[in-house]
matplotlib code that plots the C-alpha trace (Angstrom):
import matplotlib.pyplot as plt

x = [0.6, 2.8, 4.6, 1.3, 1.0, 4.2, 4.3, 1.0, 1.8, 5.7, 3.7, 1.3, 4.0, 6.1, 3.3, 2.4, 6.0, 6.5, 3.2, 4.7, 7.8, 8.1, 4.6, 7.0, 8.8, 5.5, 2.7, 4.9, 5.2, 1.7, 2.9, 6.8, 5.0, 2.8, 5.6, 7.9, 4.7, 3.9, 7.4, 7.9, 4.8, 6.1, 9.7, 7.8, 5.6, 8.4, 10.9, 8.3, 7.6, 11.2, 11.2, 8.3, 9.1, 13.1, 13.1, 10.6, 13.3, 16.2, 14.8, 13.6, 17.2, 18.6, 19.9, 19.7, 16.7, 17.8, 21.9, 20.9, 18.3, 20.4, 23.2, 21.6, 18.3, 19.5, 21.5, 18.3, 16.2, 18.5, 18.4, 14.9, 13.7, 15.5, 14.5, 10.2, 11.0, 12.7, 10.3, 7.6, 9.2, 10.0, 6.2, 4.3, 6.4, 6.1, 2.5, 3.0, 6.1, 5.7]
y = [0.1, 2.7, 1.6, 2.1, 5.3, 6.7, 5.4, 7.8, 10.7, 11.1, 10.3, 13.3, 15.7, 14.5, 15.0, 18.3, 19.9, 18.0, 20.0, 23.2, 22.6, 21.6, 23.5, 25.7, 22.5, 21.6, 19.1, 16.2, 17.9, 15.6, 12.8, 13.1, 14.0, 10.8, 8.6, 10.2, 9.8, 5.9, 5.2, 6.3, 4.5, 1.0, 1.6, 2.2, -0.6, -2.7, -1.1, -2.2, -5.6, -7.0, -5.0, -7.3, -10.3, -10.8, -11.4, -14.5, -15.7, -15.3, -17.2, -19.8, -20.5, -20.0, -16.9, -14.0, -11.6, -8.9, -9.1, -10.4, -7.4, -5.1, -4.7, -7.5, -5.8, -2.4, -3.6, -5.4, -2.6, -0.3, -2.9, -4.0, -0.3, 0.7, -1.9, -1.4, 2.2, 1.7, -0.7, 1.3, 4.2, 2.2, 0.4, 4.0, 5.9, 3.0, 3.9, 7.9, 8.3, 6.1]
z = [-0.2, 1.1, -1.9, -4.5, -2.5, -3.1, -6.6, -7.3, -5.3, -7.3, -10.5, -10.1, -8.8, -12.0, -13.8, -12.9, -13.0, -16.3, -18.3, -16.3, -17.4, -20.6, -22.6, -24.3, -25.6, -28.3, -28.4, -27.0, -23.7, -22.3, -23.5, -22.3, -18.5, -18.6, -19.7, -17.0, -14.4, -15.3, -15.5, -12.1, -10.6, -12.2, -10.9, -7.5, -7.4, -8.5, -6.0, -3.3, -4.4, -3.8, -0.7, 0.4, -1.3, -0.5, 3.0, 2.4, 0.1, 2.3, 5.0, 2.4, 1.8, 5.5, 5.6, 7.9, 6.0, 8.4, 7.1, 3.5, 2.7, 2.8, 0.0, -2.2, -2.2, -2.8, -5.8, -7.1, -6.6, -8.2, -11.0, -11.4, -10.7, -14.0, -15.7, -15.0, -16.3, -18.9, -20.5, -19.5, -21.0, -24.5, -24.1, -23.8, -26.7, -28.8, -28.5, -28.3, -30.9, -33.3]

ax = plt.figure().add_subplot(projection="3d")
ax.plot(x, y, z, "-o")
ax.set_aspect("equal")
plt.show()
């Protein structure tokens, strides 16, 4: 719930800032704002899912989740969040800019 809320708030904030900031750059400003907002929402969702499921995974492996979650989750979180952002951005940009 926290990840969805944070993703929604950040997505709306980025959307509003993009609309206000890039209005003078042309007709694609709305599409860019949507692309960034939805991509950020997806990245926050992926990060939340990984943060919730990683401790259960480590318990199943017999590793202390408090010790293993910090560095491993941070590294995977960065990789998966950026991958999700670029995947969503690629899909949305193929809809708007093709």
